[in-house]
C-alpha positions in Angstrom: 105.7 64.7 99.9 104.4 63.4 96.7 103.6 60.1 98.3 101.4 61.8 101.0 99.6 63.7 98.3 99.0 60.5 96.3 97.8 58.7 99.5 95.2 61.5 100.2 94.1 61.3 96.6 93.6 57.5 96.8 91.7 57.8 100.1 89.3 60.4 98.6 88.8 58.3 95.5 88.0 55.2 97.6 85.6 57.3 99.7 83.9 58.5 96.6 83.6 55.0 95.2 82.1 53.7 98.5 79.6 56.5 98.6 78.6 56.0 95.0 78.2 52.2 95.5 76.1 52.8 98.6 73.9 55.2 96.8 73.5 52.9 93.8 72.6 50.0 96.1 70.0 52.2 97.8 68.5 53.1 94.4 68.4 49.4 93.5 66.6 48.5 96.7 64.2 51.4 96.3 63.4 50.3 92.7 62.9 46.7 93.9 60.5 47.9 96.6 58.6 50.0 94.0 58.4 46.9 91.7 57.3 44.8 94.7 54.6 47.3 95.5 53.5 47.5 91.9 53.3 43.7 91.7 51.2 43.7 94.9 48.8 46.2 93.4 48.5 44.2 90.2 47.6 41.1 92.3 44.6 42.9 93.8 41.9 41.7 91.4 38.7 43.7 91.0 36.5 41.3 89.0 32.8 40.4 88.9 32.0 37.3 90.9 29.0 35.0 90.4 27.7 32.2 92.6 24.9 30.0 93.7 23.4 29.5 97.2 23.8 25.7 98.0 21.5 25.9 101.0 18.5 25.9 98.6 19.5 22.5 97.2 20.0 21.2 100.7 16.4 22.3 101.6 15.1 20.5 98.6 16.3 17.2 100.1 14.6 17.8 103.5 11.5 19.9 102.8 8.6 20.1 100.3 10.4 23.0 98.6 12.2 24.0 95.5 14.2 27.1 94.7 17.3 28.7 93.4 19.3 31.8 94.4 22.0 33.4 92.3 24.6 35.8 93.6 26.8 38.5 92.0 29.2 41.1 93.4 31.6 43.7 92.1 34.6 44.8 94.1 34.8 48.6 93.9 37.2 49.4 96.7 39.8 47.3 98.6 37.2 46.4 101.2 33.8 47.2 99.6 31.7 44.9 97.4 28.5 45.9 95.7 26.1 42.9 95.8 22.9 41.7 94.1 21.0 38.5 94.7 18.2 37.1 92.5 16.1 34.0 93.4 12.9 32.0 93.3 11.1 30.0 96.0 8.3 27.5 95.9 7.2 26.3 99.4 4.4 23.9 100.3 3.0 24.1 103.8 0.8 21.1 104.7 -0.1 20.5 108.3 -3.1 19.6 110.5 -4.6 23.1 110.0 -3.8 24.2 106.5 -2.7 22.9 103.1 -1.2 25.8 101.1 1.6 26.8 98.7 3.6 30.0 98.3 5.7 30.8 95.3 7.4 33.8 93.7 10.6 35.7 92.9 12.8 38.1 94.9 15.7 40.5 94.4 18.2 41.8 96.9 20.7 44.6 96.6 23.3 46.1 98.9 26.9 45.8 99.9 29.5 43.8 101.9 32.3 45.4 103.9 35.3 43.2 104.5 36.9 44.0 107.9 39.4 41.1 107.8 43.1 42.1 107.3 44.5 39.6 104.9 48.1 38.5 105.1 50.0 39.2 101.9 48.8 37.0 99.0 45.5 36.0 100.6 42.0 37.1 99.6 39.7 35.9 102.3 36.8 37.9 103.7 35.0 38.2 107.0 32.3 40.8 106.3 29.4 42.7 107.5 26.6 43.1 104.9 23.4 45.0 104.2 20.6 44.3 101.8 17.3 45.8 100.7 15.0 43.1 99.4 11.7 43.0 97.6 9.5 40.0 96.6 6.6 39.4 94.3 4.7 36.2 94.9 1.3 34.4 95.1 -0.3 31.9 97.5 -2.7 29.1 97.1 -5.0 27.5 99.6 -6.2 23.9 98.9 -8.0 23.1 102.2 -8.1 24.2 105.8 -9.5 23.3 109.2 -12.5 25.3 110.5 -12.5 25.7 114.3 -16.0 25.7 115.9 -15.6 27.3 119.3 -18.8 25.7 120.7 -17.9 22.4 119.1 -21.5 21.8 118.2 -20.7 20.8 114.7 -17.3 19.5 115.5 -14.1 20.4 113.7 -14.2 20.0 109.9 -11.7 20.4 107.1 -13.0 22.5 104.2 -11.7 21.8 100.7 -12.0 25.2 99.0 -9.3 26.1 96.5 -8.4 29.8 96.7 -5.6 31.6 94.8 -4.2 35.0 95.9 -2.1 36.8 93.3 -0.1 40.1 93.1 1.3 39.8 96.6 4.5 41.7 97.6 6.8 42.4 100.5 9.8 44.6 101.3 12.4 44.1 104.0 16.0 44.8 105.0 18.7 42.3 105.9 21.8 42.5 108.1 24.3 39.8 107.9 27.7 38.5 109.1 29.5 36.1 106.8 32.8 34.9 105.4 34.3 33.9 102.0 37.3 31.7 101.7 39.4 31.3 98.5 39.8 27.6 97.8 41.5 27.8 94.4 42.2 30.3 91.7 39.2 32.5 91.4 36.9 30.1 93.3 35.5 31.0 96.8 33.2 29.2 99.2 31.3 31.1 101.9 28.5 31.2 104.4 26.4 33.9 106.0 24.0 34.4 108.9 21.1 36.8 108.2 18.7 38.8 110.3 15.7 40.1 108.4 13.4 43.0 109.3 10.1 43.3 107.5 9.2 46.8 106.3 5.9 46.2 104.5 3.9 43.3 103.1 0.6 42.8 101.1 -1.4 39.9 102.4 -4.9 38.6 101.6 -7.9 39.3 103.8 -8.5 36.5 106.3 -5.3 34.8 105.3 -1.7 35.6 106.3 1.5 35.2 104.5 3.0 32.2 106.2 6.0 32.2 103.8 7.5 34.9 101.7 10.1 34.0 99.0 13.5 35.4 99.9 12.4 36.2 103.5 11.5 32.7 104.7 9.0 31.7 107.3 6.7 34.5 108.5 5.2 34.4 112.0 2.2 36.3 113.2 2.9 39.6 115.0 6.7 39.3 114.4 8.5 41.3 111.8 11.8 39.6 112.2 13.2 36.5 110.4 16.5 34.7 110.1 18.3 32.9 107.3 21.5 31.1 106.5 23.4 30.7 103.2 26.1 28.4 101.9 27.6 29.6 98.6 30.1 28.7 96.0 31.4 31.7 94.0 33.5 32.1 90.9 35.4 35.3 90.1 35.7 36.6 86.5 39.0 38.6 86.7 38.2 41.6 84.5 40.2 44.3 86.2 43.5 44.3 88.1 44.8 47.2 90.2 
């Protein structure tokens, strides 16, 4: 009788030990998961990034052009970046009809939304972006061709230096781009842009053939396109 009582007592004790071990293991796994989630959150870096548009330097090798474009963004949400761009363009247009120059500064501000779902540990982006842009610039005309419709006097090139100052333009940009992390805190990316002119100030009897930041302007067409190739460095200020 005593042996049966002792046996039941041992069985209960073993059952209690098994339950306690199982509970403790569940707590350990739960704590490990919490630590893992915390470490994942810590690895999400919310720092300022700065960069330069390399397409400007490529154009300097193939065109009568000089310029620079600087880039900066700040990650404020998991998928949202506030973006600013600042640049300068100086473009010479010299063809059979006109010899002119356009130069000035521009600034763009807006956001990027990253719709790419990164695997764990990656920080790549495929994004949709929006910018509002404004430019202040001037143009110079060195000489131009006069068209005589009746051709009595023939066609002649007129050398008459004219400078137009205090010109401006405003437009919006929609873009699709990507950024790829190539090493710690260094990214490379590219974007395709569609520009829509909102307003521009142009001289009388002379159009804006080129607007800094917007690119080539065509008559009776308020749309333009652009492409960028960027290298970006992140300053890891905040971690979440």
